[in-house]
N, C-alpha and C positions, 0 to 999 in steps of 0.2 A: 441536266438541261433545265429544269423547274427552278432549279437554287439559280439561275441566271434570272429568269422571267421573276422569281421572288425578289431578287437585288433590285431589279429596274424599277419594279412597281414599289417598292420601298423609298428608291431615291427619289423617284419621281409623284410620290404622293398619290397614287392610283391602284386600282384594283389589279390582281394578278389576272384575272380572265380578259381585260383590257390589254395587258401585253401579251397574252396568248394569242388573242385574237389577231393583231397589229402584225405581230412577228408571221402570224401564216400569212396574212395578205403581202407582207415584204417579201417574204420567200417565195410566193408564186409569182413573183415580179410587179405587184403594184406597184406605182410612185407616191411618195408622200404627199403630193397636191390631190392625186387622184383619192387617196384615203382621207384625208382630211375635208375634201368637199362633200364625197359621195359617196362613204362608208361609216357613217356618224352613229349610224346604228350599232355596228359591229364593234366599234372601237370606243363606245361609249362618248362619241364626242370630243376625243382629243385633237387639239389644235395642231397649226403644222409646225410652232415650235415644239410643241410637247414629242411630235412625231420626230422630229429631227435629233431630237435629244435621245428619243429612245434607240434609234437608229445607228446613233454614234456609239450608245452605250452599248448596245447588242454587239457592236462590232468588236469592241474591244475587249469583252467578256469572253467572247467566241475566241479570240486568238488568245486571250488566258488559257482556257480549256484545252485549247489546243496545245500549248506550250506546258500545261500542266500533264497533259496525256505522255508526250515526248518525253519529260523528266522523270514520271513514274518507270517509264518503260525502260529508260536507260539505265536507272538505279537497279531495277529489278535485273536486267542482264547482267549487271557487276555482282547480283546475289547478296546485296547490302540492303534492300528494302525490307525493314522492320515495320511491325502494327503502327510503332510510335510516329515514325519518320511518316508513313504514308498517311496517318490521321494528318500530322502537322502540313504537309502537302496539300492534303484536300483541303483546308482550312485557310489557306492562303489566300488572301483577297486582294494583292495586289501584284503585279510583273516583278514589284524589287523585292518583294518578300518571299516571291516562288523562286526566284534567281538566288536570295540569300541561302534558303535551306537546300538550294542544289550545287552551291560552290562546293564544300567538299567532295564533291561526287564528280565533277565536271570535270571531264579528260582536259589535261593542261600539260604544257612542256614540263620536261623533269626540273624540279626547284631544288633549291639548296635544302629543304627541310625534307625531302625525296632521297636526295644522294644521300643524306645523313641515316634515313631509316634503311635504306638498301645496305650501307654501312654497319649496319647493326646497333645504333646508337638510339635508340628509341626507349630500350630499357634504362639507360641512362637518364633521361627525359622524364620518364615516367618515375624511376627510383625518386630524382630531386625534389622534383614535383609535389610528389604523394609525402615525402619525409623531408621537410627541411633540416631536419636537424644534422643530416648527412652534410661532410666536407665534401664540396664538388670537387676541388682538386684530388683529394684521395681518392674518393669515387671512381672519378675520371680515368684513373691510372689503368684501372682493370679494364678499360675499353681501347688502349691505346693498340693500334696493329697498323703496321708500315702497309702491309701489302692491301689494307682495305684503303689506304690514303691517309690514317689518322696518324700523324707522325707524334704527336704529344697530348699530353691533357688539354691544352688549349685548344687544339683540333676537335677535340673530343667534347669538349663544352661549347664551343661554338657550334658543332652540329646538333647537339642536346637543343640549344636554344633558337635554331631554326625550324626544330622539328614544334616547340611548342610555339614559338611566333604563329605560324602556319595553322597550328590547332586553335589558338586564340581567334584569330584574323578569320577563321571559316565559321565562327559560332554566330547561327544566324540570329539568337536572341541579343546578343553582343551588339550586332550590327545593327539591328534596328533601334536596339535604345541608344546608340552613340549619334545616330542619323537624328533622333529626336531631339538629344540634347543639343547638338550643335546648331541644330535648326531654330530650336527657341532661344539658346543665349548664344548665338553666334554673331559677330560681325563681320560686315563685308568691309574688307580695307582696302582703296583702291590708291594707287601712285602711278606717277607717268614713270616711263622707264627713261634712265638720265639720259642727255642729249637727244630726246625725241621729243621737247619742250616745243621748238616751232612748227617742226612737222605734223605736230597734232592737235595744233593750236584749237580746232573745232571740238576737241576733247577736255578742253581746259578747265570745266566744271567738276573733273573726275582728277584733274591732278593730285588731289589730297584730299579724299573722301572716303568716309566712313558711315555706315548707316547700319540698324541691324536687319540680317538676313533676310528674315520671314516678312519684312515690309518693305523690301526693295520692290518699286512699281516697275509694271513690264516696260516702259521707254525707259527707265535707267538701265534695267538688268540687260537689256537688249543693246544700249548705248555702249555700257563696259563690255560688255562680248565684244562689241565689235571692235572698241579701241584695244582690245588683248588680242584680236584676231588680227588685227593690221600693225603689232608692234610697238604699240604706243603706250599701252597700258599694262599694269600686272596687278594682280589681285591676290589675295588671301585670305581665308574667315579664320578670324580671331575670337578667342572667349578670354573676356577681361583682360587679366595683367600676363595670364600664361604665356601668349606666345610673344612678347616683348623681353623675356626671360627666357632663355632654352634651357638653363641651370634646373628651371624650376620645373615641378612636376605638373603636367597639363592635367586640368582636372578630367579628361578622357582616361587618363592612364588610371585614375583613383577608380572608374568606373569599370576598366579593365580588372583590374588588382580585386576588386569588390565581385566580379562576377564570378572569378577562380580562386577566390577566397585566399588571396595570396596577401599578409601581410608583414610587414617588417619587426620583428619580435626580438631581434637580435640572435636570432639562430645561425647557423652555419651556412645554410644555404639561402636565405632571406634575401642579402643583397643580389646574390645574383639572380634570384628570379622577379627581385625588382627591377634589374636589367632587364630580363626579357620583357615586361611589362613596357617599358619604356621603349626599348626594340619595338615592340609590337605597333605602339601607336607612331612612333615617328618614321619608321620605315615601312609597315605595311599600311597602316589604317590611315595614317592622316589625307594622304593624298586620294587613297579610294574614298573616303567619305566627303572631302572638297568635292572632287569629282560627281560622286553621286549626287551631293545637294546643288551642286552650279546646274546638274542637268536638272535637276527637279526646278530650279529656279529660271532655268531657259525654257522647260516645258510649258509652265505656268506662263512665262513671259510671251510666249510663243503662241499660245492659246489665247491669251487676252487680246494681242495684237492682230491675230486673226480674225478674232471677235470684232473689234473695233472696225477693222477693214471690211467686213461682211456688214456691218450694219451702215456705215459710210455708203457701201456700195449699194446696198438696197435702196437708201434714201436719195441716192442719184439715180438709179434706174427709175424710181416712181414720181421724181421730177413730172411737173405739171406741164403737159404739151400742149405747146401754142396751137394745134389740131391741124387741119387741112388747111393751110392759108399759105398763097404764094410768097416764097420766102427769097430774100439775097443772101446767098453766102458771100461771106467776104473772109479770105485767109490773108491776114496782113502781113507785110513786109517793105523792106526800106528799098535796099540797091534792085532787088527783086521783082518790087512792084506786089502790088495787091491781086492775088487770086480772085475772080469774081465766078460763081457758078448760081444760075437761075432756075430756080425750083418751085415747079408748080404744086397746086393744090394736093396733089397724088403722091408728092415725093419725086416725080420724075424731072429729068434736066431739061429745061426748056432752052438755054443756052450758056455762054460761058465765054470769059477772055481774061482779061489784065489789063488794071491801070498801074497810071505810074506818080501818084501825087505828090511824093516825098520826094527827098533827096537821092541821086544826085538830078534827076530831070525835073522834080517840081511841077507835073503838069496838074495843078491843082482846079484849075477852071474847067479842064478838059474833062478830067476825071468824075468831076460832077456833073458835067453835061452827059458824057457816056451811061452813070449810073441813072441821072432822070428820065434817058431814053429808054433803057432796060426797064424802068418802075413802069412806066407809062405802058410800055407794051404788053407787060405782063401782069399789069395791074397787081405790083408787089405791095404787100400790107406790111412784111417785118423784114427788117435786115439784122443778119445774124453775124455777128463780128467776133471772131476767134480773138482769144484772150493773149496770146502771144508778142511777140516782138512787133513793135509799132502798132499796136492795139489801141492806145489813147490816140495817136496822132489819125490813125484810121477812123475811129470814134468821132474826133474832131471833124474831119472830111463830111463825115454823113451828118452831123448836126448842122454843119453849113449846107449841106443838100436839103434838110427839112426847113431849115430858115428861108433858103431861096424860093423852095418850091411847095410851100405849106399843104398846096391842094392835093400833094401826093397822101397825104396824114399816113406816113411812115412811123412804124415804132421802130428804135433802134434795141439791140440786145446785145451785150457781150456775153458770149457764149465760151466756155470753157474746152479750149481743143485738146486736151489730154487725150493720147491716145489715136487720133486724128491723123499723124503721120503712119503712124503703126497699121491703122485701116487701109491706108491710101498704098502702101506698098505690100499689101496682102494678095494671097491669091486669090482669095473670095473678091475683092475690090477690083481685079484683073479682068474677072468674067464678069463681075457685076457691070462694070464700066470700063470695057475694052478700049473704048476709042477715045479716050480722056485722059491726058498728061497725071501723074501722079501728082503734082501740085493743085491741079483743079481739082481732083477727087477730095484733096483735103478740104476745099472748100464747098463740095456737096456735103462733105458728112457733117458740118458745121452745121450748113442749113438744116440738113434732115433733124440733126439731133435738136434741135428746137422746136421743130412741129413734133416729133415723137422721140423722147429722150430713149424709150426701153427699145424701140423698134431700131434704131440706130446702134447702140450701143452693145447691144448684144450681138455685133459684126465683131466687137474686139475681143481680145482676149480679157477676162476680168481684170489679170493683175496688172494688165496695160494702162487700166484707166486711173489711177493714181491719187487713189483715195486710203491708201494703206500706211500701217505705220511700222516702220522697218520689214517692209515685206520681202526683202531680198535675204531678212537674216532668218525668216523662220522655215518651217519646215514645208516646202513646195508641194507636197504632195498633200498634206493638210490643206493646208491654204488653197488648193487647188480642188479639191474635195469639199470644202465649204463654201466657196466661192459660186462653184456650180450649184451647189444646192440653191443659193441666194437668187441665182438667175432663174432658175427652176420656179422657184415659188413665187416670182416678182412677175415673171411671163404669164403664168398660170394664174394668178391671181387677177391681171388684169385680163386677161384672154386675147386670143388671135383672130383678125380678120381672114380668115381662108382665102378669099380671093386676091390678097392684096400682099399678104406676108411674104417676107423671104426666106429664104431657105435657112440661114442661122438662126430666124425666129422661129420657125417652124421646126428646126429641130430642139428647142427647149422647150416645146408641148410634151406634157408627160406622155410617154410610150413610144415617142418618136425617135428618130435618130437623124443622124446626118442623110445616110443614104434614102430612108423614109419620105426625107423633107425633100430631097432631088425628086424622087419620084413624083411626089404632089406636084412640085413646080413644071415637071414635066406632062404630066396629065393635064394640068393646066391650061399649056401651052398648046396642046394637041387637040383639047375638046372644049376649050373656051372657059367661061366660069364655073364654078360649082353653083350648083341651084337647091342642091338637099345634101345635109350630112352623110346620107345613105350613100351617095358617089362616093364614097371614101374608101369603101370597100371593095372598089373598081381600082384602085392604087395598087400599083405591082408591090407586094410585100406587105401590104396592109390588112393582117387580118384580124378576124373577131377581137381579138384579145386586144391588139394595138386600138381597133376602134373603140372597145370600151374603156381604155385609157386615156383616150385623146378627146373623142368626140364632145365631150362637155367644154374642152377649151376652145373648141376651135367655132367660130362665127361665122355665118352667113346674113351680110347686112338685107338683102333682098331674096329671101328664098322662097320657095313653094311655101314651107311651113314657117309662118311667124317662130316658132319657137327656135328654130334654127339660129336667131339672132342672139339667145339668151344662152344663160349658163344652165338652162335646165337639161338634164343629160337623157339624149333618146330612151334610155330604157325607163324613163320616168314619164314621157310624155302621154301615157295612159292617165297617169295621176290628174294632171291637165285637161284629158278629156273627160274623166270623170265629174270632175267638179264643173265642167261646164254643162255635163247632158243631167246632172243632178239640179243644175240651177237654171236649166232650160235656155243657157244662153249659148254661143258659139264661142270657140277657143280664141277667135281674133278679136271677138269684143271683148273677153274680160282682162285680156292683155293690154296693161294700162292702166285699168278702173280701180285706182287706189281704194276706195271708198267700199267697192264691193267686196275687194280682196281682204282688207283687213274686217271686214265682218264676218268672213268665215272661221270654224272652228276648227282647227289641224286636225284634232283628234277624230275628225267626221271621215277623215279621210284614209285615215291609216289601214294598211294592208300587212299581210303576211313579211313582204319586202322592204317596206318603206315604213320608218315610224314617226313620230312627231317630228324630231329636228329635221327629217330631209324635208317634211311638208313644210315647216315653217320657212327653209330655204326657198322652196319652188314657190311660194307664196309671195315671198319677200321680192324675189327675182321678177316674177309677173308684174310687179308693180312699177319697175321701171328696168326693162329686158336691156342686157347688154350693159350697164350704166360701168362707169368707168370710175373705179376705187380712187385716182388720182385725184390730187387738190386742183385748185384753179390755178389758171396761168398767171402770175406774177412775173416781174422781173425789177432788178434794182437798177438806180438811176444815179451814175457815178458824178462825182461833183465836178463842174466845167473848172478847170483851170490846176485839178488836181490830177498831174498825171506820172509824176515821179517819187521818190521817196524826199528829194530834196524840195519838194513842194508842201510836206505836210510840217505842221507847226502843233503843239503840244495843244490841247483844250480843243481843234477842231471835230465837228460833230458830222460824220457822213454816214453815208447809205452803202450796205455791201452785201454781199452773200457769202454765206457760210460754203466754205468748200472741202472743208476736212475737219471732223470732230475726232478728238483725241482724250484719252482719260486724263490730261491736264488741261485741257480747253479746247476752245475752238480757233480755227484759221478762217479768218476772214477777207476776202478779195474785195479792196476798196479801191480797183484801177490803178496801181501804181506797178505793176507787174512783180510785186511780193507781197504775199499775204500777210496781214499782220494776224498776231495771237492774242486771242480774250481768254486770260487765263481763267480757271476754273473759279478762282476767288471774285472774278470780276463780271459774271456772267449775269448774276442777280443779287440783287437786297438778300434775300433768302438763302440760306444753307444750301449749298448744290452738292450732293455725292456723285451723281454722275452727270457729265455735261451733257447725255443725250436726253435729259429730265429737261433740258431748256431749249437746245438749238439740234438741228440734223442739218445734214449737208442739204444746199439748197434753198434754205430759209432766207429771207430777205430782212436784214437787221440794221439796228442803227446804233453806231459805234462812237466812244467818243478816243480820239487819239490823245494818248497818256503818256508816251515816250517814242523817240525816234534814234536809230541809231544807225547812221548813213555806212558808215564803215563796214560794219557788221551785217548791214541789210536786215536790220530786225525792228518791228513795227508794235509795240505794246498798244493795245486797246482795252475798253472796257464799255459794257454795255448799261453799266449804272450811271446815269446821266449827274448823277449827284458828286462821282467823284472827279476831284480834281489834281492835275498833276502837281506832284511834288509831294504827295500826301501820302502815308503809307497805305498799303493794301488793307483793305477790311474795314477802313475808317467808318463807312456809312453804316448807321444801324441798320441791323437786321427786322426784318419782321413789317416792312411796307407792304408785302403781300402782292404788289403789281405783278401784272401778266409779264412770262418771260417774254423778251424782244419787244415789251410795250414801256420804255422808259417814262418817267414823268415827265412832264413839260420842260422843254428845255428850246437850245438852238436849233432850228431846223438844219439839215444837210447841207442847205445853200446860205446859210446865215455864215458857215465858216467863222464861226466865233472862237476868237485866241484869247489863251489867257496864259498868264506868266506862269514861270516854271518848268523843269526839264526834268525827265524821267522819270514821273507820278510811276507810283507802283514798281518802280523799277528794282526794288530788293525782292518782292515776291513774283516776279515775272523773271529776273536774269536767268536762274536755273532752268525754268519751265523752257524760256525761249530758246537757250541752248540746246535743250535736248530735241526741242519741237523740229527744229531747221532740220536737224539730223533725220528726227523720224520721219519727217515727211519724203525721206528718199526711197 
């Protein structure tokens, strides 16, 4: 076990004792948010990112150790475990290496090689291998045995060949060498299956595609794999010209021959042995190596795709909340009407209904009057409009409302409704809003996710929020684990109001689960609002251990103890009291007194339990107790009159909201029901390695329209205002140093400046756009 801890420490660049201490906490049941926030002295101040990586590597290495033990026991039971083999197995540092060593001893179905050995042909194979001067046919005559199924010398030599092929193909060192060689030198060659061109048009960028295997980015790898699974594409790993001419020896064959010291020196058995090598590669190893390497590509691509999804989800969950402001939620529709939900400042439903401003009813004026009546009655401040069908038409309706009744002082915001329909039909929504129709629940969700995105989005399965890259093509177990970790970190990073939080939100708090969350709600319903964190201990199934893990993340806005509204853990209240006593102050008086708190020396309050890192956190929290780490609320203003792809023209400068960030760029909603792509090369005037260095989901950005492909529903955008439609990507000179998202002075979004040219940056964007649209699925 110590070897695991040492390896993790080396990989993360931390001390082994930090790993030991962290693993002990994890094994005791402590959560990552709790450890990151309240056990800094124990872990040496490891942050949540380091802790998540440590947790994942610990899981992998423990699985590796379990598999190692199983393999050692299995081989030992066979009586074949030598000291040398045991040492090799003990030193195997990956699952692939471990399985390579186990391969010769792994129970398997009867193979041709095994049948040949049972027929007594292994001495023939050994003789020809060890002495190539022997004449194969003559030597094989002594092994012809009709009763054993060896009718002639050909059958005998075939059996000997299978024995050597299996021996060569099960050599762990050779397998590792070949994998590395093909990985370094191999090209992934992709072609369309004949006759599938029309059916697979969405994969057309890969109909004749070749690139180095080790450089295939995750989004292309997953697109190619999906194309193969759908029967549109086929692929092969090729090395140089070896695969174009099957008559020429493959470079891998040379490595097999070298590994087993087989050379064609004109001896009697050299040609036969060369054929054994050729068959070993062509029949036994080429498919296996391709399968292994493509599995490696898939694994890396899935990991990257999951990371992209997790990063986007985090950005979305931590979007700025509009706060407790009365909000009108509109779920747009045409024939079925616009569903309306009136939500008060606490998130409760104060009214609901439907209006029919669009065709076929066209009740425009009456719809505006109805909206105005709701707004006056409930003092609405914000109007949240879902971004689905009829979104822009409905936004135009609200714009007309604002124009006719400026005294209402309304702000209209288009909100992503991704996942709202899933929430509406969920079991939780049925319990939360039992008296509302499914369609109205969607409008409620749209309004609430504007007020507090985190509190509303936790009610939806993370995979359904729609900010992933090929999310259905990756390991669903890994994806769920990663996304659940993101939600947990976000919820606990922001903190939860104990008296208003929903059960889904509470269940994401460190140490809590769905059962305890429901028990908290039930206790709240029966006994009224919590006035103290200590009351949590009266909740059914919430014991001292759960209290320890959760209490610091649960806030009480107006409790008996002012510290209950902060992230200071109850176990550390004594520290705050000691600070107050030492300075002849009351606890309530020092909270918020920044000048006083900044003048304190954390070292003066260190105890055996709490060190300087925790004291610093406490002092920082006391300055602004319960502060929200999320940014200030902002929203994009879509251009009037720009509602569909047909309204776009190259050169327009528009404002939009980043909806998704991938490895190849960022998608931006500019209000035309189809997100545009800002390719990574057009994000900034300076070199960008990772798009997330420049933008994240939820950012409000200015973009220039560079190309519009209406038939394929593709929009090419640039965040570099100097780019001109029609010029090559990257023509702007780097080094401007301008801040991301803050382009040089140019046309404003409402100027709608139009310039000549069509398809700017098309060459650079074409492939990314093709992959991108598929990647959003």
